[in-house]
N, C-alpha and C positions, 0 to 999 in steps of 0.2 A: 739758088732757083727758087721759084714756086711762089705761090700766094697765101698769106696770112690773112683769113677772113675772120672778122671780129664783130661780134655781138655785144653790147653791153644791156644787161637784163635787169628789169625791177619787176619782180611779179610777172613774169609773161611767159608761164608754162605752156597756155593754150596757144600762144601767138608763134613761138618757136617749134611747136609740133608742125605746125603747119609750114613755116617757113624754112627750116632745116633742109627738109628733103627738094625744095625748089631752090635754094641757095647750092648746094651739091650739085644738080642738074646742069646749071649755068655756068657754074666755077668749072665744072671738068669739061665745059666747050673751049675753056681758054687754055689752061694746063693742068696736066695730070697730077702734079706734084701740088699739095694743096692742105691746108689746116684748117679747121672751123675753131676760133676759140670762143667761149662764152664766158663774159665776165659778169658774175653775179653779184649780189649784195655782200658784205661782210657777213652776215650772218642769214642764212636761207630762209626765204619767206615763203617759199612754194617747192613743187617737185623739178625744177628746172633742170637739177643735175640729173634725175633720172631721165629725160629728155633727152638730155646731152648724151647719154649714156645709149641709149636708143638707136640715136643718129650719127654715132663715131665722133661727136665732139668734144674738144677738150673743154673741161670745167673748170672754173677757177675762182675765187672770191675776191674781189677787192681787197686793195691793201690800205686805202685811204678812202674818207666818205668823199661824196658827191658825184656828179659826172666827171670832174675833172680828175677826182681821184681813181675810177673806173678807168678810165682812158689811158692816164699813166700807166695802170696796171697791164691794161692789154699791150701797150708797147713795148714792157719789160719780158711780156711772155711771148710775144711774135719770136718767130726761130726764121722766117723764111724773107725773101728778097721783097717782094710787094706786100703792102698792107693794106687791105681792102675793109673798110667798116661802113656798115648800113646799121640802120635802126631796127631794133628787135619785135617792134610792135607791128609790123605790116604795113606801115606808111612807104617804106621804099621798096619796090617791087624788084625782085632778084632779076627779071629778065633784062634788065639794063646792064647787068655786070658784063658782058661781052662788048659791048660798046664802049663802057666806060675803060677796060683792058686794051681795046684796039686803039685807041685815042692816045692812051697813056705811053703804050708803046711806039707806035707809027710817029707820034710828035714829040716824043723825048722829052714829055712834061713831067715837071717835080712833081704836081698834083693834079688830079682828075677830079671834077665835083659833078656828081649829079644833080643839076640846076633843075629848079622849079623856074627860075626867071629868064633864062636865056629863050632864043627864039625856038619854039616848038615846047616849052616847059610849061607845065600848070602846076596849079595848086589848088585841093577840093578842102583846104583848112577854112575854119571860120572867118568871114570877113574881118573882123577885128585882130586876129593873129595875123592876116595877109597885110594889114595895114601896119601894124606894128613892125613886122618883118621887113616890109620896104624900108622904112624910116630909118630900122637899124642896119640895115645894109648899105643904105646910102651914108649913113655917119661912119661906119667901118670903112668903106672904099675911102673916104677922106683921109681918116686917121691914119689907115695902113698904108696908103697909098698903092693900093692893089685894085684892079678895074673889075675882077672878076663880078658878075650880077648876084651870085647866091653864095654869102660867106658865113649863113649862119645855119647851113644843113651840114650833118655829118656824113652823108653819102658821099664817098671820097675814097681814091687810091692815092697812097703814098709811096718812094721809098721806104722800106721800114730803116736802113740806114740814117737816113733823113731825119726820121723820128727820134732815134736812138742817140743822135747827135747835140738836141735841144735839151733845153731845162723850162719845164713848163710848172706854173704857180697857180694859175686860176684853179679855182674850185668848182664852177658852174659850167655851165653851156658855153660862157666865154673862153672857154678853153679852146674852141673850134677857131677863134679869129687868133688868139695866141699863137698858136701853131703855127698859122700862115706869117706871121710876123716873124717868128722866131726861125722859121725855115728861110725865108727872105733874107732875113739878116746874115745867114751863115752863107749865102751866095756871092759869088765874085761879084761887085758892084751893086750888091743888094739889087738883083733881078731875078725873078722867079716866075718860070713858065708854067701857067694854071690854064688847063683846058676845062670846058664844061660840055657836058652831054643832058640834052633836053630829058626830063623825065616828067612823069604825073604822079605828084605827091598826093596819098589817099589818106583817108581816117585810118586810125588804128582798126585793127580786125577786133580784138577782145580787150575788155579792159577800159579804164578811165587812163586820161592823160595826166602825166605827173608834172606839167608845167604849171606855173603860178606866176602868171601873166605880170602882176605887179611887184613881185619880188626881182623877177629878172629884168624888169625896166630898171630897177634903183640899182641892181648890179651892174648891168652893161652901162650905164651912164659912167659911174667910176672906172670901169674898163676902157672905157673910149679914151679918156682923159690919160690913163696910165699908158696904154699902150702908144698912143701917140707919142707922149714924152720919150718912150722908148725909141720909139723910131727915129726921131729926132737925136736923140744921143747916139744912135748907130751902135750901140754896143751890146744890145740885150741877146741873149741866147749864145755869147761866147763865153 
């Protein structure tokens, strides 16, 4: 039993100093048994390790490059039954953790998403990012056959066992769509129960965004085609 709370960090020392105490406060309202794992870059770029020690979080370095590599490292390191991941830059507010946890348990969901786009959710990101996000979410809903409104955020709770059963290959943020398809194809009749909890998505607290919009667009275009083909083949993730 328990919750593995995961943050993937890239020069987020200042933000983690604020976030880690808040995460603890809200996770403790859900379960007393929990761990916080911070997956840092392959080689440290700031004092993230020191901040983790101050806040009793487990510090690990990612084993593979990219966001996808950090995510796979987190899955390998998680020890508890539930796997909760949120951004380490402050854009995801920890106050939504209890509602995500409640929905996950009460509705027996495979995944619960902290969603910007379901009723009651909002995004404070730039207009250009919001437009691109809506286009990508529309394309991925069709490609994956999944009706959730927000498929491109990583504020999510999973069953850790589901994550450990799938093989993920995407290197960038497209791993967030890949993992949903992989879990879906491992379920009986390929039916995945995804819940969404409305959140307010904020701009990062400190530092600059690591997103490179043009690079992501090119990467996502290829990913949409590959995941659609895997969905049709029906054997991906096995």
